[in-house]
N, C-alpha and C positions, 0 to 999 in steps of 0.2 A: 307735616307734609300733606299736601293735597291727596285725598284718597285716590282720585282718578289718576293722578300723575304717578303715585306709588304703584298702582296696579299695572300701568303701562310699563314702568321701569322693571317690575318683576317679570312681566311677560317677555320683555326684550331680553332680560338676563337668561330666562329659560330657553328662549329660542337660540341665543348665542351658545349656551351650554350644549344644546342638542347638535348644533352645527359643528362645534369643536369635537364632540364625541364622534359624530359621523365621519368627520375628516380623519380623525385618528384611526377609526375602525377600517376606513377604506384606503389608508395611506399605503403607498408602495414601499416594500422593504427591498433592499439591495444587498446581496451577499457577494463577496469575492471568494473564489475557491481556487487557490494555487495548487499546482501539481508539478512534479519535477520531470514529467515525461512528455515526449512530443505529441502534437495534436493528432498525429496519425496512429499512435499506439492504441491498442484496443481498450486499455484502461481509460485513457483520456476520451476516446470516442464514447465509451459507456457513460462516463461522467457527464459529457456534453449532452447526451440523450436524457440523462437524469434531470439536468437543468431545464431542458426543453419541456420535459414532462411536468415538472413543477410549475413552470410558466403557464402551460396550458391548463393544468388542473386548478390553478389559483386565479385564472383570468388575468394574469399579469401582475397579481398582487405581490408576488415574490419573484424577483429577478436574480438569477445566479449567474455571475460572470466567471467562466473558467479561464484561468491563466496557465497556459501550458508551458512545458519546457523550462521550468525554473525562471520564468520571466518576471514573476512578482517576488517570490522568495526562493532561495536555494533550498534543496532538499532538506538539509539539516535544520533549517530555520522554520519549516512549515508548522511543525507541532507547536512550537513556542508561539508562533504568530496566532494560531487558533486559540491557544490557551489564554493569551493576553488580549484577544479581541482585535488584534491588528488585521486579521482576516477572519471572517465569520465562519468559514469552513476551509477544509484542505484535505489533501491526500498524502498519506505517509506509508512507507514500507515499515510495517510494524516491528520486524526483527531488528531494525536499526536502533531501537531504544532499549536494548538489553541491559545497557549500563544503568538505566533508571530502575528496571525491575526485570528479573529473568523470565517472568511470565510472558512478556512481550516477545521473547526470543524463541518461544516454543516451536513455532512453525519453521524456524531456521535450524533446528537440530537435525543433522544429517541422518537419513535412513530410519526416522521415526514414522513418517507418513510419506510414501513415495508415489501413491496413486491418487486420483481425484476423489474416489469414494473414501479413502483413508483420510485425506486432507479435510473433507467435509466432516467426518467423525471427530477429528481432532479439533476442528473449529467449534463444533457443538459442545465439546467437553470443556474447552477453554474460554468460550464466549462470556459466561457470567463473571468469571474472575477478571477478564480483560476489561469488560464494561465497568466493573466496580473500581478498578484502578484509575481508569480515565475519568470517571465521574468525580472522583476525589480531586481531580485537577481541573474541574470545571469544563469537562469535555464530554460530549455525547457521541456515541458511535452511530453513524447512519447505515453504513453497510461495508462489507469486505468482499474483495474479489481476489482470486489466486493468480499467480504467475504459472508458467509451465514448469515442469520438473527441471531441476537445475543440473547442468552439465558443465564440463570443463572446456573452455576455449584455450588453444595453445598455438604459439607460433611454430613450435617444433612438434613432431610426433612423440608421444609418450606411451610407455608400456607399464610403468609402475610409478609410485610417488617418488622414487629415487630420481626420476627424470625431472622432477619439479624443484629439486634442491637448487637454491641460488637464483631461481627464475624471478623476474620482476612481476609480481602478482597483484592485481587490483583487489584491494580490501575496501568494500563499501559498507560493511557492517561488522559488529563484533564477531559474528560467527565466521565470516570469511577471513577476518584477521587471525582468528584462532586456527583456522585450517592452514593458513600460511605458516604460522608458528610450528604446527605439528608436522608439516611436510618439509620444512626447511626452506620455504620460499621467502623472497623479500617483499613484505607488504607495502603497497603504495595506496594511499587513500585518494580515490577518484570517484566523483559522482557521475551519474549517467550523462548529464549534459556536457561533461568534459571528456567523455570516454573516447570518442572518435579521434580527437586531437592527441590524446595520450598514447593511443596505439600507433598512430601515424608517425609520431616522433620518437617511438621506442621507449616511452616512459614506463609502459607495461608490456609484458609479453604473454600474459596468461591471466585468466579470471574465470570465475564460476558464475553462471547466470542462465537465463532462459533463452530459448530460441528467438523469442520476440525482441529481447534486448540485442542479441547478435544481429538481427535483421535491421532494427531501427537505427543502430549505430554503425551500420555497414562494416561490421567486424570482419567480414569476408575479404575486405580490401587489404587488411593487415595481418590477420591471423587465419590460417588456412585449415585448422583442425578443430573439430568439435567432438568431444567424448560424451556420449549420452548416458551419463551415470545415473540420472534420475534420482539425485541425492535427497532433495527435499522440495516442498512446494510452499514457498512463502506467500504471504497475502499483503495486499495493500488495503489500508483502512481509510475510509472516507469519514472525516470527523467534522463536528460542528461545535462551535462555542455554545455552551449550555445556556448562557444568558441570552444569546441571540435567538436560540431556538425557543426558549421560554417566552420571549417577547412577542412571538407570533400568536395570532388568535387560533382558536381550536380548529376551525376548518382548514386553515393553512398548515397547521402542524400535521393534521391527518393526511393532507395531500403530500407533504414532504415524506412522511413515513411510508405511504403507499408507493410513491415513486422510488424511494430507497429500496424497498423490498423487491420491487420489479427489477431495479438495476442490479441487485445482488443475484437474483435468479438468472437474469440475462448474462451477467458477467461470468458466472461460473460456467455456463453453457458455452459461451464464446471462447473462454480460456481453453477448455478441453478441445474444442473443434480446431482452434488455431495452432495447437501444439504440433500436430502433424504437418500442417501447412507451412509453418515457419521453418521446420527442418527441410522440407522440400525446397522452399525458396532459397535457403542458404546453400543447399547442394547445387541448385541451378546457377548460382553465382560463384561457384568454384570452391565452396567449403567441402572438405572431406568429413562426412558424418561417420564416426567410428563407434562400434560397440566396444566398450571397455574390455581389455584383456582380463582373463581370470585374475591375474596378479594385481592389476590396477583396481579392479572391483574389490578384491579382498583387502587391499591396502586402504582404500577409501572407507570401506565398512569398519575397518579397525579404527580409523580416525573418527568415524561416526560414533562408535562405541565409547571412545574416550570422552567425546563431547556430550553424549547422553548422560554419562556418569557425572560429569562436571555440572551439567544443567540440573540434574536431580539434587545434587549437593547444594547448589546455589539457591534453588527454588524451595527447598525444604518440604515440610508436610503438605503445604498448599499445592506445590508442584507435583508431588507424588500422588496426591488425590486426583489431580487432573489426568495424569497419565493412566492411572488405574481406571478412571471413568472412561477414558478413550479406549482402552483395551477391552472393556466390557461391552462396548457398543457394537 
């Protein structure tokens, strides 16, 4: 081969390699992030801000599209979609996955952590174990944000758990299904996106959730009573497929983690601030906000005690260690 021609060929190949590398390094990544909640819910608004922060910090190198209100995947499908890579990221209610591992259900155990400071301590104690479990499934945790303390919505007024016997009760997680069993209610599986219609048609007559869920779903149009039991504070986890995250370059990864840390701090602050606001908004729309009677409170705490004992038995030594660490914080 002519030396001059070979030199030109080598130079061209080198230039092409540099061009390909540069294109790969500057290629735009696109993530889908499904959530089951409305665009106006503070969780979704917080995630949308997270996506905007990532876009700005990466100069548009990573674009995250948030799909609200179960428009891309229904709530029970989101974790599997992230794990399989059908969606690069997603938001789940962690307690819904108790059947996979009891550790996921810890923040749904009634009366273990009932204030935001307690919920943060419980989060810190359980975070390493939760991240380890999800990592084994090819999932990385970006951040977690709490709901408001959980209360009871009911069509009729109640003064004890005896008043819940036979009532059609929304069960959206293993914990709420267990409560239905313990109080003698009829559990009906309904996801949030279907909740308004279920109440309007009488499919359910009662459920436990936060003030934000009651407001988002216009529960006040069908159920007129809210009992502020402050039973537990569940969290939503924002997850990312580990391979999708690992495919990012180092500066983009750093930008995602920074935006995630900011979103977690912001989300916890907003959750606590909105707790009082949502109860006020519900009252303004005709909802009666009740302080539980001593009997109802005692009954629900008895239910919580049974569920705590069941959880410790199911979670074994690992679970006991987390609870012990939480109580020491």
